[in-house]
TIZA-630284 format. One line per field, with one value per residue (C-alpha): x, y, z; residue number from 1; residue in one letter. Coordinates in steps of 0.5 Angstrom, whole numbers, plus 500, padded with zeros to 3 digits. Layout:
N
u: [X  ...];
v: [Y  ...];
w: [Z  ...];
nr: [NUM  ...];
rest: [A  ...];
//
This chain:
545
u: [626  620  618  611  608  609  605  601  594  588  592  590  596  598  594  600  601  595  592  590  586  583  580  577  571  568  574  575  567  568  574  570  564  568  573  571  570  576  581  578  583  589  587  585  592  596  592  593  600  600  595  600  606  602  600  607  611  616  612  609  616  618  612  614  621  620  616  621  626  623  627  633  634  641  642  649  655  661  665  659  656  648  645  638  637  633  635  630  631  632  625  622  625  623  616  616  619  614  609  612  613  606  604  601  603  600  593  592  594  592  585  582  587  584  580  586  591  585  585  592  593  588  591  598  597  594  602  604  601  606  610  603  604  609  605  599  602  606  599  595  601  599  593  595  602  597  595  602  603  610  611  607  610  617  615  609  613  617  611  608  614  614  622  623  630  632  637  636  639  638  631  633  637  632  628  622  621  616  613  610  606  607  602  600  604  604  600  594  594  588  587  592  590  593  600  606  611  613  615  618  620  627  631  632  628  621  616  622  621  625  621  622  618  617  612  610  608  612  611  616  622  626  621  624  619  614  608  608  603  606  604  606  605  598  596  597  600  602  609  614  620  625  630  635  636  637  645  645  646  642  636  635  631  632  629  629  626  622  615  614  608  602  603  605  612  615  614  618  614  618  618  622  625  626  631  632  629  628  621  617  610  605  598  597  599  593  590  594  589  585  591  593  586  586  592  588  582  586  589  582  580  586  585  578  582  587  582  578  585  586  579  579  586  583  576  580  585  579  575  581  582  575  575  581  580  575  572  566  565  566  569  568  566  560  558  552  554  561  558  554  560  564  558  557  565  564  559  563  569  564  561  567  571  565  564  572  572  565  569  575  571  568  575  576  569  571  564  561  556  561  566  560  558  566  565  560  562  569  569  563  566  573  569  565  570  576  571  569  576  578  572  572  580  579  573  577  583  578  576  583  583  589  593  590  593  600  605  606  599  600  593  596  600  593  590  595  595  587  586  591  587  581  586  591  588  583  580  573  570  574  571  564  564  567  560  556  560  559  551  551  555  555  547  550  553  547  543  549  549  541  541  546  542  536  538  537  530  524  529  529  524  529  533  527  526  533  533  527  529  536  532  528  535  538  531  532  538  537  544  546  554  553  549  555  557  550  549  556  554  547  550  555  551  545  550  553  546  544  551  550  543  545  551  552  548  541  544  549  544  539  543  546  539  536  542  545  539  533  535  535  542  545  551  557  558  555  548  545  538  539  534  539  543  549  553  553  555  561  563  564  569  574  581  585  590];
v: [230  229  222  219  219  227  230  236  237  241  246  254  258  264  270  274  279  282  290  290  296  295  288  291  293  296  300  302  304  308  312  314  316  320  324  330  328  332  329  322  319  322  319  312  312  313  308  303  303  302  296  293  294  291  285  283  277  282  285  279  277  283  282  275  277  283  279  273  277  282  288  288  293  295  299  301  301  296  301  302  308  309  309  306  304  299  295  293  288  291  289  293  299  297  297  303  307  305  307  314  315  313  319  315  320  326  327  334  339  336  335  329  327  323  319  317  316  312  308  307  305  300  297  297  295  288  287  287  291  292  298  301  304  309  311  312  316  320  322  323  328  333  336  336  340  345  347  351  354  355  348  346  350  347  340  339  339  333  329  330  329  323  322  316  317  311  314  318  325  333  334  340  336  331  331  327  325  320  321  316  317  315  316  310  308  302  305  308  305  308  313  318  323  318  319  321  323  330  336  342  348  349  355  360  357  359  353  348  343  337  331  325  319  313  310  303  303  307  304  305  308  310  315  322  325  323  326  325  327  329  333  340  345  346  339  334  337  335  335  334  330  329  323  328  335  341  341  333  331  325  327  322  317  310  304  299  293  291  288  281  281  276  279  286  283  287  293  295  297  299  301  308  312  320  323  330  329  336  337  343  344  343  347  350  347  343  342  336  331  336  337  330  328  330  325  320  321  320  314  311  312  308  302  301  302  297  292  293  292  285  283  284  280  275  274  275  269  265  266  265  258  256  258  254  248  242  237  233  233  240  247  249  256  253  249  252  252  254  260  262  262  266  271  272  274  278  282  284  286  290  294  295  298  302  305  307  310  315  317  319  323  327  329  332  335  338  342  343  338  333  334  333  326  324  325  320  315  315  311  307  305  304  299  295  294  292  288  284  283  277  272  274  272  266  264  266  262  256  256  254  248  246  250  256  254  254  260  260  262  268  267  266  272  276  272  274  281  282  283  289  295  293  294  300  307  305  299  297  299  306  307  305  310  315  314  316  322  324  323  326  332  334  334  336  329  325  330  329  322  321  326  321  315  318  319  312  312  308  304  298  296  293  299  303  299  299  306  306  301  305  311  308  305  312  315  310  313  307  304  307  306  298  298  302  297  295  302  303  296  299  305  302  297  302  306  301  299  306  306  299  301  307  305  297  293  291  283  286  291  286  280  285  288  281  279  284  289  284  278  273  270  265  266  264  266  262  262  267  266  261  265  271  272  269  268  275  277  272  274  281  279  276  278  277  272];
w: [339  344  345  342  349  350  344  346  344  346  350  348  345  350  350  347  341  341  343  350  349  342  344  350  347  354  355  348  348  354  351  345  350  355  350  346  338  336  341  340  334  338  344  341  337  344  347  341  342  349  348  343  348  354  349  347  350  352  357  359  361  364  369  371  372  376  381  381  383  388  391  396  401  402  408  408  403  403  408  413  410  411  404  405  397  394  388  383  377  371  369  374  371  364  366  370  364  360  364  365  358  356  360  366  371  367  367  371  365  358  355  357  361  366  361  357  363  367  360  360  367  366  360  363  370  366  365  372  378  383  379  378  386  385  378  382  388  383  379  385  389  384  387  394  392  389  396  396  389  390  391  385  380  382  383  378  372  374  376  370  366  361  362  368  371  376  380  386  385  387  384  380  376  374  368  372  379  382  389  394  401  408  413  417  423  428  433  429  422  418  424  422  427  432  429  433  428  430  426  429  425  422  425  420  414  413  411  413  419  422  423  428  428  424  418  418  411  406  399  393  398  392  390  389  394  399  402  410  415  422  428  428  433  431  429  424  418  411  409  403  404  399  399  396  398  393  394  393  400  402  407  413  411  414  411  417  413  407  408  406  403  400  393  390  391  385  389  395  401  407  414  415  420  421  425  424  417  413  410  407  409  404  406  413  420  423  416  414  413  409  404  403  402  395  394  397  393  387  389  391  384  382  387  383  376  378  381  374  370  374  373  366  365  369  365  358  360  362  356  352  355  354  347  345  350  348  353  353  346  344  346  353  351  348  354  358  365  363  359  365  369  364  363  370  371  364  367  374  369  365  371  374  368  366  373  373  367  369  375  371  366  372  374  367  367  374  375  382  381  378  384  389  385  386  393  394  388  389  396  394  388  391  397  392  386  390  394  388  385  389  388  380  380  384  379  373  375  376  369  367  372  374  369  372  379  376  377  369  367  371  375  381  381  380  385  390  388  388  396  396  393  398  403  401  401  407  407  407  413  412  405  408  413  408  404  410  412  405  405  412  411  404  401  394  394  394  390  384  385  384  378  375  376  375  368  367  370  367  362  367  372  377  377  378  384  387  387  391  396  396  398  403  406  407  410  416  420  426  426  420  422  422  416  412  408  406  404  400  396  394  392  388  385  383  380  376  374  371  367  364  362  359  355  355  350  352  353  358  362  362  365  370  373  373  377  381  382  381  386  380  382  387  391  387  380  374  377  372  369  364  359  358  352  356  349  347  354  353  346  348  353  348  347  341  341];
nr: [1  2  3  4  5  6  7  8  9  10  11  12  13  14  15  16  17  18  19  20  21  22  23  24  25  26  27  28  29  30  31  32  33  34  35  36  37  38  39  40  41  42  43  44  45  46  47  48  49  50  51  52  53  54  55  56  57  58  59  60  61  62  63  64  65  66  67  68  69  70  71  72  73  74  75  76  77  78  79  80  81  82  83  84  85  86  87  88  89  90  91  92  93  94  95  96  97  98  99  100  101  102  103  104  105  106  107  108  109  110  111  112  113  114  115  116  117  118  119  120  121  122  123  124  125  126  127  128  129  130  131  132  133  134  135  136  137  138  139  140  141  142  143  144  145  146  147  148  149  150  151  152  153  154  155  156  157  158  159  160  161  162  163  164  165  166  167  168  169  170  171  172  173  174  175  176  177  178  179  180  181  182  183  184  185  186  187  188  189  190  191  192  193  194  195  196  197  198  199  200  201  202  203  204  205  206  207  208  209  210  211  212  213  214  215  216  217  218  219  220  221  222  223  224  225  226  227  228  229  230  231  232  233  234  235  236  237  238  239  240  241  242  243  244  245  246  247  248  249  250  251  252  253  254  255  256  257  258  259  260  261  262  263  264  265  266  267  268  269  270  271  272  273  274  275  276  277  278  279  280  281  282  283  284  285  286  287  288  289  290  291  292  293  294  295  296  297  298  299  300  301  302  303  304  305  306  307  308  309  310  311  312  313  314  315  316  317  318  319  320  321  322  323  324  325  326  327  328  329  330  331  332  333  334  335  336  337  338  339  340  341  342  343  344  345  346  347  348  349  350  351  352  353  354  355  356  357  358  359  360  361  362  363  364  365  366  367  368  369  370  371  372  373  374  375  376  377  378  379  380  381  382  383  384  385  386  387  388  389  390  391  392  393  394  395  396  397  398  399  400  401  402  403  404  405  406  407  408  409  410  411  412  413  414  415  416  417  418  419  420  421  422  423  424  425  426  427  428  429  430  431  432  433  434  435  436  437  438  439  440  441  442  443  444  445  446  447  448  449  450  451  452  453  454  455  456  457  458  459  460  461  462  463  464  465  466  467  468  469  470  471  472  473  474  475  476  477  478  479  480  481  482  483  484  485  486  487  488  489  490  491  492  493  494  495  496  497  498  499  500  501  502  503  504  505  506  507  508  509  510  511  512  513  514  515  516  517  518  519  520  521  522  523  524  525  526  527  528  529  530  531  532  533  534  535  536  537  538  539  540  541  542  543  544  545];
rest: [M  A  P  S  T  H  T  V  T  N  Q  P  P  P  L  V  G  H  D  V  F  T  T  D  R  V  L  A  E  A  V  D  R  H  T  A  P  E  L  V  D  G  V  R  A  E  L  T  L  L  G  H  S  A  G  S  S  Q  A  R  E  W  G  F  Q  A  N  E  N  P  P  R  L  R  T  H  D  R  Y  G  H  R  I  D  E  V  E  F  H  P  A  W  H  R  L  L  G  K  A  V  S  A  G  L  T  D  A  W  G  R  P  A  G  H  V  R  R  A  A  G  F  L  V  W  S  Q  V  E  A  G  H  S  C  P  V  S  M  T  H  A  A  V  P  A  L  R  A  D  P  A  L  A  A  E  W  E  P  R  L  T  S  H  V  Y  E  R  E  L  G  A  P  G  R  K  P  G  A  L  F  G  M  A  M  T  E  K  Q  G  G  S  D  V  R  A  N  T  T  A  A  V  P  A  A  G  D  D  G  A  Y  L  L  T  G  H  K  W  F  C  S  A  P  M  S  D  G  F  L  V  L  A  Q  A  P  D  G  P  T  C  F  L  V  P  R  V  L  A  D  G  T  R  N  V  F  A  I  Q  R  L  K  D  K  L  G  N  R  S  N  A  S  A  E  V  E  F  D  G  T  W  A  R  R  V  G  D  E  G  R  G  V  R  T  I  I  E  M  V  A  A  T  R  L  D  C  A  I  G  S  A  A  L  M  R  Q  A  V  A  Q  A  V  H  H  A  T  Y  R  R  A  F  G  G  E  L  I  D  K  P  L  M  R  N  V  L  A  D  L  A  L  E  S  E  A  A  T  T  L  A  M  R  L  A  A  A  Y  D  S  D  T  E  E  E  R  A  F  L  R  L  A  V  P  A  A  K  Y  W  V  T  K  R  C  T  P  V  V  A  E  A  L  E  C  L  G  G  N  G  Y  V  E  E  S  G  L  P  R  L  L  R  E  S  P  L  N  S  I  W  E  G  S  G  N  V  Q  A  L  D  V  L  R  A  L  Q  R  E  P  Q  A  L  N  A  F  L  Q  E  V  G  R  A  R  G  A  D  H  R  L  D  R  A  I  R  D  L  L  T  E  L  A  D  L  D  G  I  E  A  R  A  R  R  V  A  E  R  I  A  L  V  L  Q  G  S  L  L  V  R  W  A  P  P  E  V  A  D  A  F  C  A  S  R  L  G  G  D  W  G  T  A  F  G  T  L  P  H  T  L  D  L  G  S  V  V  D  R  A  R  A  G  G];
//
């Protein structure tokens, strides 16, 4: 029996036992908007099942277990044989198995594939973000492999399979496969053209090469295959490196150590060395960066989706806490200042989700105009959405006070995860410079972007002014590289504003345009104009429970 001095009152119930998809109005509306009418009922039913799983206490426990029991490297077996295996907690495999069975690696060949997959990725990543790394890379490997039709025919059915098999094995005998990527090296980082890993043609095996060198970051090293950049005789080239060869023998894939990371602790990130490692060329020699960039573009969009997922979960937890917590004579959520903070956070979350889903829909459309739009919008979105994630999660944590600073709340794990997507697949400067390259080299990208934001022209005077200011900014090429982040930020904000003006409730669009485009905003969250309908903005962000 609990002592009388320990009566628990005024503590919110856990946010579990709800449908993470359906209770996210912004995401559910985006799925309806971007899915053909004849498909929408089936897609919603699929996502609702996943949403119930994501909101369960069981899934929440898996997330905690996978991070409290991080992966362990086993370089050798008991007899001294090199095995280079990483052991994961069973919860990791349950999370990954659920992601694969839900089709989160299967977007490229089914109707509305990218929209349904992006929505599912956003839902399931809220449970635990680390395992989304191999899910993302497996999904993104498909367009790169299509540079070689024979390789694509062999591997694509495995990558898009809904069957997860955890053990390494000969690829041809596995019902499904996962992929990783190994690009960066110690000396180069994002400058992959400085890579030194060498590739020499294998005698008597057309298209096969032997690799010698290292990779400084290789995440999910227990994947079945990896796309790797190496220096072939004609320059940087993309290669497929399988962990296990067709005859069942292990490829040379020496895992040196696992990174001790700030967050993302459930996921193994390794340093690996190649020494006569067998690989198959993907695409032409000397065209490796161009070949693998299709994979990079898809993973960059996943970085934005993943950050949107972290923000959504953090904001949902903050709103839930404020709904049930009483202080100073009433519910926190009814206090004007707390309402302002929550509304500000909700705006950021809604804008991120709306933008991410619009880009996923562009992949489904796959027209020349949409491809041009993606060329500019993806790096801008990756830059801005991932940059906003950390301050959003930190502020949401503060909404819970000391309770939020305790590991059991789950918010410290979100906070440690929050900077990751801004770093992986090209950090902020890389994205901003990629925005400039798209503007300078592909005029059709800017035209597609202007057509997109132009669909909202005339609906809000602050948006109209922001579009004019952006065009003025782009017309001035003096010192443009030093202004690259400023340009990328403005492109992302104008795009988010235009989408919200078109599709969000008026109170959401009004608050976003007033603060993010109109300048009526402070430098911290909770500084929205008090005359706005902030209560409606907060109500829209509520989750079930």
